[in-house]
KEKE-3310 file (N, C-alpha, C; in steps of 0.2 Angstrom, whole numbers, plus 5000, padded with zeros to 4 digits):
npx = (4897:4909:4905:4896:4904:4912:4902:4899:4911:4911:4900:4904:4915:4909:4901:4912:4919:4912:4912:4926:4928:4921:4928:4939:4935:4930:4942:4949:4941:4943:4956:4956:4948:4957:4968:4962:4958:4971:4976:4967:4971:4984:4982:4974:4984:4993:4985:4983:4995:4999:4989:4993:5006:5002:4994:5003:5011:5002:4998:5001:5015:5022:5014:5013:5025:5033:5048:5054:5060:5068:5071:5079:5074:5081:5075:5074:5064:5056:5055:5046:5047:5043:5053:5057:5059:5056:5049:5034:5022:5010:5012:5019:5012:5013:5025:5040:5044:5057:5071:5075:5089:5090:5080:5075:5082:5075:5062:5061:5063:5051:5042:5045:5042:5028:5023:5026:5017:5005:4988:4979:4967:4958:4956:4950:4958:4969:4977:4980:4989:4999:5004:5009:5019:5028:5032:5038:5049:5057:5057:5048:5047:5037:5020:5009:4994:4982:4966:4960:4964:4966:4971:4984:4995:4997:4999:5011:5020:5019:5023:5033:5044:5042:5041:5031:5032:5036:5027:5014:5009:5005:5013:5025:5030:5043:5051:5045:5039:5025:5009:4995:4977:4962:4945:4928:4917:4922:4935:4946:4962:4978:4994:5009:5022:5029:5042:5036:5023:5009:5006:4996:4985:4983:4990:4993:4994:4991:4988:4977:4961:4956:4956:4972:4980:4993:5011:5022:5038:5053:5068)
npy = (4699:4701:4696:4705:4716:4712:4711:4725:4730:4723:4729:4742:4741:4738:4750:4759:4755:4759:4773:4775:4771:4780:4792:4789:4789:4802:4809:4804:4809:4823:4824:4821:4831:4842:4839:4840:4853:4859:4855:4862:4875:4876:4874:4885:4895:4892:4895:4909:4914:4911:4919:4932:4932:4930:4942:4952:4958:4965:4976:4993:5003:5006:5000:4986:4982:4983:4987:5003:5015:5031:5045:5060:5068:5074:5087:5091:5086:5076:5058:5043:5026:5008:4995:4982:4966:4953:4943:4948:4944:4952:4964:4975:4983:4993:4998:5007:5023:5026:5037:5046:5049:5057:5066:5083:5088:5097:5094:5084:5092:5099:5089:5087:5100:5100:5090:5095:5105:5100:5094:5083:5079:5080:5096:5100:5107:5103:5105:5119:5118:5110:5118:5129:5122:5118:5131:5136:5127:5130:5124:5128:5144:5153:5154:5141:5143:5137:5132:5119:5103:5092:5098:5101:5093:5095:5109:5110:5103:5111:5124:5123:5115:5101:5083:5069:5054:5037:5029:5020:5015:5021:5019:5016:5028:5040:5048:5065:5067:5072:5068:5066:5066:5061:5066:5065:5073:5082:5091:5084:5077:5081:5076:5074:5063:5055:5048:5038:5039:5049:5066:5081:5093:5086:5072:5055:5037:5030:5030:5042:5036:5039:5039:5038:5051:5054:5053:5066:5074:5084:5086)
npz = (5353:5347:5334:5330:5329:5318:5308:5307:5302:5289:5283:5283:5274:5262:5260:5258:5247:5235:5236:5234:5221:5214:5217:5210:5197:5196:5197:5186:5176:5178:5175:5161:5156:5158:5150:5137:5138:5138:5125:5117:5120:5115:5102:5099:5101:5091:5080:5081:5080:5067:5060:5064:5057:5044:5041:5044:5034:5026:5033:5035:5040:5057:5066:5067:5068:5056:5047:5043:5032:5033:5024:5015:5001:4985:4984:4997:5004:5016:5016:5018:5018:5016:5022:5012:5015:5011:4998:4991:4981:4977:4983:4978:4965:4956:4944:4947:4941:4928:4926:4912:4903:4892:4891:4895:4910:4918:4917:4927:4938:4937:4940:4953:4959:4956:4964:4976:4977:4975:4980:4991:4985:4969:4962:4950:4942:4934:4922:4925:4936:4931:4921:4929:4936:4926:4921:4933:4934:4923:4911:4901:4894:4894:4900:4895:4884:4881:4885:4889:4896:4887:4876:4879:4875:4861:4861:4868:4859:4847:4852:4861:4860:4863:4861:4855:4864:4860:4869:4876:4888:4903:4914:4910:4906:4907:4921:4924:4912:4902:4903:4893:4892:4884:4882:4878:4880:4889:4898:4898:4904:4912:4917:4927:4926:4940:4951:4959:4955:4949:4945:4947:4949:4960:4970:4964:4965:4954:4936:4926:4921:4909:4891:4884:4876:4873:4878:4882:4880:4883:4875)
capx = (4899:4913:4901:4893:4910:4914:4897:4899:4917:4909:4895:4908:4919:4904:4900:4918:4921:4909:4915:4933:4928:4918:4933:4944:4931:4930:4949:4951:4937:4946:4963:4955:4946:4963:4972:4958:4959:4978:4976:4964:4975:4990:4979:4972:4990:4996:4981:4984:5002:4998:4986:4998:5011:4999:4992:5008:5014:4997:4997:5007:5018:5025:5009:5014:5033:5037:5053:5053:5067:5067:5077:5077:5076:5085:5072:5074:5057:5057:5051:5045:5045:5043:5059:5055:5064:5053:5045:5027:5020:5005:5013:5021:5008:5015:5032:5043:5046:5064:5073:5078:5094:5089:5075:5077:5082:5071:5056:5061:5062:5044:5038:5046:5038:5021:5022:5026:5011:4998:4984:4977:4961:4957:4952:4948:4963:4975:4981:4983:4994:5005:5007:5013:5026:5032:5035:5043:5055:5061:5057:5045:5049:5031:5014:5004:4988:4976:4961:4958:4969:4967:4974:4991:5000:4998:5002:5018:5023:5019:5026:5038:5049:5041:5040:5027:5036:5033:5024:5007:5008:5007:5018:5032:5032:5049:5050:5045:5036:5018:5004:4989:4972:4956:4938:4923:4913:4925:4941:4952:4966:4985:4998:5016:5025:5034:5045:5031:5016:5007:5004:4994:4983:4983:4994:4990:4998:4989:4986:4970:4957:4954:4960:4978:4982:5000:5016:5026:5044:5057:5075)
capy = (4705:4700:4695:4712:4720:4710:4713:4732:4731:4721:4734:4748:4740:4738:4757:4763:4753:4763:4780:4776:4770:4786:4797:4788:4791:4810:4811:4803:4814:4830:4824:4821:4838:4846:4837:4843:4861:4861:4854:4868:4881:4875:4875:4892:4899:4891:4899:4916:4915:4910:4924:4937:4931:4931:4949:4958:4961:4969:4982:4998:5007:5003:4996:4978:4982:4983:4991:5008:5019:5038:5049:5066:5068:5080:5094:5092:5084:5070:5053:5037:5020:5002:4991:4975:4960:4947:4944:4948:4945:4957:4970:4980:4982:4998:4999:5013:5026:5027:5043:5046:5054:5060:5071:5089:5087:5102:5091:5081:5097:5101:5084:5088:5106:5098:5086:5099:5110:5096:5093:5076:5077:5084:5103:5101:5112:5099:5109:5125:5116:5107:5124:5132:5118:5119:5137:5136:5123:5133:5120:5132:5151:5157:5150:5139:5147:5133:5131:5113:5099:5088:5102:5102:5090:5099:5115:5109:5101:5116:5130:5123:5110:5094:5078:5064:5048:5031:5026:5019:5013:5027:5017:5016:5035:5042:5054:5071:5067:5075:5063:5070:5061:5064:5065:5067:5079:5086:5095:5079:5077:5081:5075:5073:5056:5055:5042:5033:5039:5054:5072:5087:5097:5081:5066:5048:5031:5026:5035:5043:5031:5042:5037:5042:5054:5054:5055:5071:5076:5089:5084)
capz = (5353:5341:5328:5329:5326:5311:5303:5306:5297:5283:5280:5281:5268:5256:5259:5256:5240:5229:5236:5231:5214:5212:5217:5205:5191:5196:5196:5179:5172:5178:5171:5154:5154:5158:5144:5132:5138:5136:5118:5114:5121:5111:5095:5098:5101:5085:5075:5082:5078:5060:5058:5064:5052:5038:5040:5046:5028:5023:5037:5034:5046:5063:5071:5067:5068:5050:5046:5038:5031:5032:5020:5013:4994:4982:4986:5004:5007:5020:5013:5022:5014:5019:5020:5010:5017:5009:4992:4991:4974:4976:4987:4973:4959:4950:4943:4949:4935:4927:4923:4905:4903:4885:4891:4899:4918:4921:4918:4933:4943:4936:4943:4960:4960:4956:4970:4982:4977:4974:4985:4992:4980:4963:4962:4943:4939:4933:4918:4928:4941:4927:4918:4934:4937:4920:4921:4938:4933:4918:4905:4896:4895:4895:4902:4890:4884:4879:4891:4890:4897:4882:4871:4881:4871:4854:4862:4870:4853:4843:4854:4867:4858:4866:4856:4858:4865:4858:4875:4876:4894:4907:4919:4906:4905:4911:4926:4921:4906:4903:4900:4891:4891:4881:4884:4872:4882:4895:4897:4898:4910:4911:4923:4926:4929:4946:4952:4962:4953:4944:4949:4943:4955:4966:4969:4963:4963:4948:4931:4925:4918:4903:4886:4884:4870:4872:4883:4879:4884:4879:4876)
cpx = (4904:4910:4898:4898:4911:4908:4897:4905:4915:4905:4899:4912:4915:4902:4906:4920:4918:4911:4922:4933:4925:4923:4938:4941:4932:4937:4951:4947:4941:4953:4961:4953:4952:4967:4968:4959:4966:4979:4973:4968:4981:4987:4977:4978:4993:4992:4982:4990:5002:4995:4990:5003:5008:4997:4997:5010:5009:4996:5003:5009:5021:5020:5010:5022:5036:5042:5052:5060:5065:5073:5074:5079:5079:5082:5072:5068:5059:5052:5051:5043:5046:5050:5056:5060:5062:5050:5038:5024:5015:5006:5015:5017:5009:5022:5034:5046:5054:5065:5077:5083:5094:5084:5078:5077:5077:5064:5055:5060:5054:5040:5039:5041:5030:5019:5021:5020:5004:4994:4982:4971:4961:4953:4950:4952:4970:4980:4984:4989:5000:5008:5012:5020:5030:5036:5040:5049:5060:5061:5053:5046:5042:5025:5010:4997:4982:4972:4960:4964:4971:4970:4982:4996:5002:5001:5010:5022:5024:5023:5032:5043:5048:5040:5035:5032:5032:5031:5017:5005:5010:5013:5025:5034:5038:5047:5050:5041:5028:5014:4997:4983:4966:4950:4933:4919:4915:4932:4947:4956:4973:4988:5005:5018:5030:5037:5040:5024:5014:5005:5001:4992:4982:4988:4991:4995:4997:4987:4979:4967:4955:4958:4966:4979:4989:5005:5021:5032:5048:5064:5080)
cpy = (4706:4700:4701:4717:4718:4712:4720:4733:4729:4726:4740:4748:4741:4745:4760:4761:4758:4770:4780:4775:4777:4792:4796:4790:4799:4812:4810:4807:4821:4830:4824:4828:4843:4845:4840:4850:4863:4860:4860:4874:4881:4876:4882:4897:4898:4895:4906:4918:4915:4916:4931:4938:4933:4938:4954:4961:4966:4976:4987:5001:5003:4999:4989:4977:4981:4988:4997:5012:5026:5041:5055:5066:5074:5087:5095:5090:5077:5064:5047:5031:5013:4998:4984:4970:4954:4949:4943:4949:4951:4963:4976:4979:4987:4998:5006:5016:5027:5034:5042:5051:5059:5066:5077:5087:5092:5099:5087:5086:5099:5096:5085:5094:5104:5094:5090:5104:5106:5095:5085:5074:5082:5091:5104:5106:5109:5103:5115:5123:5114:5113:5128:5128:5118:5125:5138:5133:5126:5129:5123:5139:5155:5152:5148:5142:5143:5131:5124:5108:5094:5091:5103:5099:5093:5105:5115:5107:5107:5122:5129:5117:5103:5090:5073:5058:5042:5026:5026:5017:5018:5025:5017:5023:5037:5048:5061:5072:5069:5070:5067:5065:5065:5063:5068:5073:5083:5088:5090:5079:5077:5080:5074:5067:5058:5048:5036:5034:5045:5060:5077:5092:5092:5075:5059:5043:5028:5032:5036:5037:5033:5039:5041:5045:5053:5055:5060:5073:5081:5086:5090)
cpz = (5347:5334:5326:5326:5319:5306:5302:5301:5290:5279:5278:5275:5262:5255:5256:5249:5235:5230:5233:5224:5211:5212:5212:5198:5190:5194:5188:5174:5172:5174:5163:5152:5154:5152:5138:5132:5136:5128:5114:5114:5116:5104:5094:5097:5094:5079:5075:5079:5070:5057:5058:5059:5045:5036:5041:5039:5025:5027:5036:5040:5052:5067:5072:5067:5062:5050:5041:5038:5030:5028:5017:5005:4992:4984:4993:5008:5010:5017:5018:5018:5018:5017:5018:5011:5014:5002:4992:4984:4973:4980:4983:4967:4954:4950:4945:4942:4934:4924:4917:4904:4897:4886:4896:4906:4921:4921:4925:4939:4943:4940:4951:4963:4961:4962:4976:4983:4977:4980:4986:4987:4975:4965:4955:4940:4937:4928:4921:4932:4937:4924:4923:4936:4932:4919:4927:4938:4928:4912:4900:4899:4896:4897:4896:4890:4883:4886:4893:4891:4891:4876:4873:4877:4864:4855:4864:4864:4849:4845:4859:4866:4861:4860:4860:4858:4863:4864:4875:4883:4899:4912:4916:4905:4909:4916:4923:4915:4907:4899:4899:4890:4888:4884:4879:4874:4888:4893:4896:4904:4908:4917:4922:4929:4934:4946:4955:4960:4948:4948:4944:4948:4961:4964:4968:4962:4957:4942:4930:4921:4911:4897:4885:4877:4868:4878:4879:4884:4879:4880:4876)
residu = (MET:ASN:ASN:ASN:ILE:GLU:VAL:MET:LYS:SER:VAL:TRP:ARG:ARG:VAL:GLU:ARG:PRO:SER:ALA:VAL:LYS:LEU:ARG:ARG:ILE:LYS:ALA:LYS:ALA:GLU:LEU:GLU:ALA:ARG:VAL:THR:LEU:ARG:TYR:MET:ALA:LEU:LEU:THR:ALA:VAL:MET:THR:MET:LEU:VAL:MET:ALA:PHE:ALA:PRO:MET:VAL:HIS:GLY:GLN:ASP:VAL:GLY:LEU:ALA:VAL:PHE:ASN:TYR:THR:ASP:ALA:SER:GLY:LYS:LYS:GLN:LEU:VAL:ASP:VAL:VAL:ASP:LYS:TYR:TYR:PRO:LYS:LYS:ILE:VAL:GLN:PRO:ILE:ALA:LYS:ALA:ASP:ALA:GLN:ILE:ASP:PRO:LYS:LEU:ARG:ARG:ALA:ALA:THR:ILE:ALA:GLU:GLU:ARG:ALA:ARG:ALA:HIS:SER:LEU:SER:LYS:CYS:TRP:HIS:PHE:VAL:LYS:GLU:ALA:LEU:VAL:ALA:SER:GLY:VAL:VAL:LYS:SER:ARG:PRO:GLN:THR:PRO:LEU:ALA:LYS:GLN:ALA:GLY:GLN:GLU:LEU:VAL:ASN:ASN:TYR:GLY:PHE:LYS:LYS:LEU:PRO:VAL:SER:ASN:PRO:TYR:GLU:ALA:PRO:VAL:GLY:SER:VAL:LEU:VAL:TYR:GLY:ALA:THR:ARG:ALA:ALA:GLY:HIS:VAL:GLU:ILE:ARG:THR:GLU:THR:GLY:PHE:VAL:SER:ASP:PHE:ARG:SER:LYS:THR:PRO:SER:ARG:ARG:PRO:LEU:ILE:GLY:VAL:PHE:ALA:LYS:SER)
# end
C-alpha cells in the first residue's frame, strides 16, 4: 500500500513540474509584453508632444493657444495681431512699412480710407477706389481724370504736385505713397502702401506682380 502511495506521489510531481515551468514562462512573456507596450506608449507621447510644438507657430489664432493682442487704431478700427514671443525666421516675410515725415500726412489718411472701403477681392476698379481715397483725404482738391491705372503717376505729377520717389522695391515705399504699375495690353494697376500691405479696391499683403512704373508721393 505504501509503495503505491509513493508511486502516485512520484507521478504527481512529474506532472506538476511542467505545469509550473509553463506558468513561469507565461508570466515572463506577459511581463515582457507589458514593458514593450509601456515603451511604445512613452515613445508615442514624446512624438505627439514634438509635433504639437513644431506646428503650433504655424497655426493662426487662438485654436492652438497663441497669444493675440487687440487694439484700436487711429481711425477707430479694431485690429488683431499675434504676439510674437519667439523668433521664427520664416514667419514674418514682408517688412512693415515706415511712415515718412516728409510726405503729406493726408496720404496716410488716404491709406486708412482706402483700407476701410476696400473689398476682399479685386473688382477691377483699382484706380477708381484710389481716386476716391485721395479726394476724401483732401490730398487732392479734384478728382483725377485719367481712365487707366498706369496713367496715374504722370497725372499726379503733372496736376497735383506729386513727385516720383527713388524707390524701386514696393516694400520700401512709405505709408500713403501711391504705387503705379504698367501693363502692355491692359490698364495696369495702382495701389496705396499701408503699414502692413497694399490697398486699392481690395486689400493685399503683397504688391502687384506687374512691372512697377514708380512710387509717388506729395510733400
